[in-house]
C-alpha positions as CSV (number, residue, x, y, z in Angstrom):
1,M,-22.0,179.1,42.1
2,T,-18.9,178.2,40.3
3,P,-15.9,176.8,42.2
4,Q,-14.0,180.1,41.3
5,E,-16.8,182.2,42.8
6,R,-16.9,180.1,45.9
7,A,-13.1,180.5,46.3
8,E,-13.3,184.2,45.8
9,R,-16.1,184.7,48.3
10,S,-14.4,182.5,50.8
11,A,-11.1,184.5,50.5
12,A,-12.9,187.8,50.8
13,A,-14.6,186.7,54.0
14,M,-11.4,185.4,55.5
15,W,-9.3,188.5,54.3
16,A,-11.7,190.9,56.0
17,N,-10.6,189.4,59.4
18,D,-6.9,188.5,58.7
19,R,-5.1,191.1,60.6
20,A,-1.8,189.1,60.8
21,S,-1.3,188.9,57.0
22,K,-2.3,192.5,56.5
23,W,0.0,193.6,59.3
24,L,3.0,191.8,57.6
25,G,2.1,193.7,54.4
26,M,1.0,190.7,52.4
27,T,-1.1,191.0,49.3
28,M,-3.4,188.2,47.9
29,D,-2.5,188.2,44.2
30,A,-4.7,185.3,43.1
31,V,-7.1,182.7,44.6
32,G,-9.0,179.8,43.1
33,P,-10.3,176.4,44.1
34,G,-7.6,174.9,46.2
35,T,-5.0,177.5,45.2
36,C,-3.7,180.9,46.4
37,T,-0.9,183.2,45.6
38,M,0.3,185.7,48.2
39,S,3.3,188.0,48.4
40,F,5.1,190.6,50.4
41,D,8.1,192.9,50.2
42,V,11.0,192.1,52.5
43,Q,11.7,195.3,54.5
44,D,14.4,196.1,57.0
45,H,12.3,195.1,60.0
46,H,12.0,191.6,58.5
47,L,15.8,191.0,58.5
48,N,17.5,188.9,61.1
49,G,21.0,189.1,62.5
50,H,22.5,187.8,59.2
51,S,20.8,190.6,57.3
52,I,18.4,188.1,55.5
53,C,14.7,187.6,55.9
54,H,13.8,186.0,59.2
55,G,12.5,182.4,58.5
56,G,9.4,183.1,60.6
57,Y,8.3,185.6,58.1
58,I,8.8,183.3,55.2
59,F,6.9,180.6,57.1
60,T,4.1,183.1,57.8
61,L,3.8,184.0,54.1
62,A,3.7,180.3,53.1
63,D,1.2,179.5,55.9
64,S,-1.1,182.3,54.9
65,A,-1.2,181.1,51.2
66,F,-1.9,177.6,52.5
67,A,-4.7,178.9,54.7
68,F,-6.5,180.7,51.9
69,A,-6.0,177.7,49.5
70,C,-7.4,175.1,52.0
71,N,-10.3,177.4,52.9
72,S,-11.3,178.0,49.3
73,H,-14.1,175.5,49.3
74,N,-16.3,177.5,51.8
75,R,-15.6,175.1,54.6
76,F,-13.6,176.1,57.6
77,A,-10.1,174.5,57.5
78,V,-7.3,174.8,60.1
79,A,-3.7,173.6,59.9
80,Q,-3.1,170.2,61.4
81,Q,0.6,170.1,60.6
82,N,3.1,172.1,58.6
83,Q,6.7,171.8,57.7
84,I,9.0,174.1,55.7
85,T,12.4,173.6,54.1
86,F,14.5,176.8,53.5
87,L,16.5,176.7,50.2
88,S,17.9,180.1,49.8
89,P,17.7,183.4,51.7
90,G,15.1,186.1,51.2
91,R,16.8,189.4,50.6
92,G,16.0,192.9,51.9
93,G,14.0,194.8,49.3
94,E,12.9,191.8,47.2
95,R,9.3,190.6,46.8
96,L,8.7,187.0,48.0
97,V,5.8,185.1,46.4
98,A,4.1,182.0,47.8
99,V,2.0,179.9,45.5
100,A,-0.1,177.3,47.2
101,H,-1.9,174.4,45.5
102,E,-4.0,171.5,46.7
103,V,-2.4,168.1,46.4
104,S,-5.2,166.1,47.9
105,L,-8.5,166.7,49.6
106,S,-10.3,163.6,50.9
107,G,-13.1,163.8,53.4
108,R,-12.0,166.3,56.1
109,S,-8.1,166.1,55.4
110,G,-6.2,168.0,52.9
111,V,-2.6,168.2,51.7
112,Y,-1.2,171.4,50.2
113,D,2.2,172.4,48.8
114,V,3.5,175.9,48.8
115,E,6.5,177.2,46.9
116,V,8.1,180.5,47.9
117,T,10.2,182.2,45.3
118,G,12.3,185.3,45.3
119,A,12.5,188.2,42.9
120,D,14.7,186.3,40.4
121,S,12.3,183.2,40.5
122,R,14.8,181.2,42.7
123,Q,13.2,178.9,45.2
124,V,13.4,180.3,48.7
125,A,11.4,177.7,50.5
126,L,9.1,174.6,50.1
127,F,6.3,174.2,52.5
128,R,3.8,171.3,53.0
129,G,0.7,171.9,55.0
130,L,-1.9,169.4,56.2
131,S,-5.3,170.8,56.8
132,R,-8.4,169.6,58.7
133,I,-12.0,170.6,57.9
134,I,-13.8,171.7,61.0
135,K,-17.4,172.9,61.6
136,G,-18.4,176.1,59.9
137,E,-18.4,177.9,56.6
138,H,-17.3,181.4,55.5
139,F,-20.7,182.4,54.0
140,E,-24.1,180.9,53.7
141,E,-24.6,179.2,50.4
142,D,-28.0,179.0,48.6
143,L,-28.1,175.4,47.6
144,S,-31.3,175.6,45.8
């Protein structure tokens, strides 16, 4: 099995049970070994009192892309620590895109960066996630 096939199968297994990302209206646009691109359209119910996208939704988008990236190796991985820096507002009606990529994976610990951009390619947020591999895998692999 190639690393790309492993990433796709892992993502399909996770996506089947990911009610939160689906409820928000996210789509998984691409997945690969240590990487994932997800997006969603900012709708009226995502806007806060300043009429901009609530930061929690931007964080959730970045966190979901991070989750699929760090689970792409067919090993269960969970968030150990995350942080986000908001750079510009998400606007109603625009599509936000989160691109996650693996910076480091050593033993059971991973580091992932996620860039969230707006419709005009401006940076909306930068997210860094630290992952921890736990017991389990998304599907049984034939290692023969």
